[in-house]
N, C-alpha and C positions, 0 to 999 in steps of 0.2 A: 436549741444547741442541737449543733449537728452532729454526726455520729465520730467523726473525730475527737472533736472536743468533750464527747462525751468519754471515748476512750482513756482521755487526758485521768480524767475523774478516779481517784480512788475510793471515797465515801463521801454515798453526798446522803441530807436527810430535808424531808420537809414535814411539821408541822408535829415533829418527835416529839411525843406526851407520855409521862411516867405520873401516875397518880398513886397513894400507898393509902387510901378510905379517903378521907377529906383534905391528903394534905397532898400539892401537888409540886412533886418534885422535880422535874423537869416540866416546861414549859413551852408547848411550840418552838422547838431549837430550829432554827435549817444551818445544815452545812453544805460548803463543798470543799473536797479535803483533794488536792493532785497527787497523782503518783509521785513517788520520790523524794517527796518533802517532810518535813517535821513542825508537826501541827501542831500548838498547847494549847491546854485550855486552863484558865487561869481563874482563881477563887479560891474564897475562904474555906473552910469547913462548912459542908451543908450548904454549898452552891449547887448543887447537884452533876459534879465531874464525874462523883465513878457510877452512879446511876446512866447517866448517858453512854460512859464504856459499855455496861453489862446491857445495854440493849443494843449496841453497834456490834459487840461479839456474840448475839444473840444466845447471853446468858439470862438475859430479863425481856420478857414481851411487850411493846410499850402500847398504853392504855390505848392510843390513837398516835395517828402520823405512821410515816413509811421510814425505815431505813435502806439503801440498799451499798453494799460493801463488794468491793470487786465487780460489781454487777450483779450480786446475788441480796437476792431480798433477805434481813437478816431475823424476818420473823418465820418465813415460813423455808427457808433454807441453811438452817441454822447449823444441821451437824455436816455436813457440807463445806460452810465455811469454816466452820473450827478447824480443820485441816489445811487450811490456806493462812492462815493468820495464828500467830501469838499472840499471848497475854499472861500481862504479870500486874499479879496483886499488889497493893500494897504493904502488907504484911506479908512476912515468910511465908510460903506453902505449902513447900517441902517438905519431904519426909525426915525429920529428926535423926532417927534411929538407924537410917541406912548413910552410908558414906556418900560420901561425892559423886564418885562413878558411878554407883548404885544406882542413885537419884536419877543421871543422866541415859543412864539404860531401863532404866523406869519406862519415862519420858518417850525415849524413841520406840519404847512396844507401845505404848498411847498410840502415836502417830503410826504408828505399823510401817517405823522405816524400815526398805528392805534389809532381812540382816549379812551380809555383806559392806554396807554401807555404813554399821551400825557403831564399831571398832572406830573407824578409820574417822568418825564424823566425832565420836568421844573425842579421841584422843585430839585433833585438830583446838576444840574448842575448851578443852583442860589447857592447850596450851595461850590460844587467844586471850583468853582470858584468865591468866596464872593461876590456873589450881592445878595444876600438873603434883608438885607437891603434896595437896592436902586431896589429891581423889584418893587417899586409904580411909581419911578422917570422917567420921560421923560429919553430917548437916549441922546436925546443933550444938558442935563444937567449938564450930566457926564464927568468926567477927561480923561486924553489921556489914563488913564492906566484903566479904570475901561472899557470905550468902544474899548481898545484890548479885554479885557478878555468877551465884551457881542460878540464883532467879532467870536473868539474862539470858545466861548460855543455856536452860531449859526452854525457853522463851521460843528462842532461836534455832532450836538442835534442825526442826522440822524442813527450812530455812522457807519464813513464812514469808510471801509479799508483803503485808499488813503485820503489826509491832505494835499493840495497844498497853500501855504502862499507864497507869493510875501510882500516882505519886512515886514514884522507884525511890528516890531518893532522901526522902522525909526522916528514913532513920539509920542516916552515915553521916558521915563529917565530911569537911569543905574538900579535904584533896579528895577522896574518893566520890564525891556529886561531880569534881571538875572531870577525874578518871572516864565517868561513867559518860556525860556527854559528851566525851573525847569519842569514845566508845560510839555511841547513836548516830552520829555526823560518818564515821565508815560507813556504818550498817546504810545510812540514806545514801551516801556520796556509792553505797552499790547496788543501789535502786529499790530500797524497801520502805515503804512508805510508813512512819512512825506517827502516831500519835499519842502523845504523851500531859497528863495534868499534872499540877505544880499549884504550889502559892510562895513558894521564892521568886521575886522580880526578877532577880540574874538570870535564873533560867529561861523565864518567858521570852526573855528579850536574846537568848539565845534562837529561839523559832522563827521559822522561814513566816509563819503565819499564826495568828492564835484568833484565838474568841474567849472573850470575860463574861463568867458567869456571874449572876449574883441570884440566889434565891432559887434556881433554877432558870432565871431566864438567861436569855445569850440576848446582854444588851451594847456589845462593842466589837466588831471581826476586823482582823484588818492585818499588815505585817508591824512587828514592830515599834517601826519608826512612823509609819502611818498614826498608830494609836496615840505616841505621843506626840507627833504635831498636833494630834486634836486639843489636847488637853489645855488648857491655856493656863495653868497655875503650878505648881510647882508638888513635883510629885514626893511621895517621902512613901519609905517603905518599912510598916510598925513591925517588929516581929515580938512574940506575947505567946504567953504558955496557955492565953485562952483570948482565943482571935478574937469571939464573935462578943465575949464580952468588953476586952480592946474596943473593936468596931465601935457596940452600944454608948459606952462611956464621950469617945468621939463626935457620936452626931449629938449627944446631949450636950456637946459642949457651944458657945457661941462662936457665930465664925469670927 
């Protein structure tokens, strides 16, 4: 890969693997994600999506393999890397007892945003994410969609170059999901690289490219159209309270 091509890559990994005892949660995953793109991880619970994201942002140390994010080694340069990326967990992880504005103020201190920039940046995000009227409300009393918007505002407060989102829409209604994705497109248009995990087929089709993960293995990679064209049969999306049980039931049925 030439130096010009390498500069276009925001995230790359080679042989990325994570073991927990005898369990191989992520197995030999290779990635190459272009800057400014929206890249998706599609797969059921337990497929390795969250573990891969945590390795990429430096929260977990790989058992083997290597990941480079913005040219930095996620294993040895994780602290410096955290200042250049934003990460949003699947579960709401902000402070319920703090107000919306206090949560944003706290995050601005964590990222050492210059003091003169904090209030204007927080005001901007309250407006963009439609939380200005809720800024004095305790975060724990917000609706699911409002919590989601607050979490995203905190994740982008320091203007990260890369945003990693772990199933960010799993607990919100369809309208809030659509609104959330419109916000992601705006961020990508502004140059932010976005890596998002999901188990929703309709969200996967909105990504520029995506990887399909199954039990820790990357089984396919490409644009949504490329992946769809490779499939010879009709694709159905099955929604169930227990996806793994539903999958085992389908596998056991004759073709």
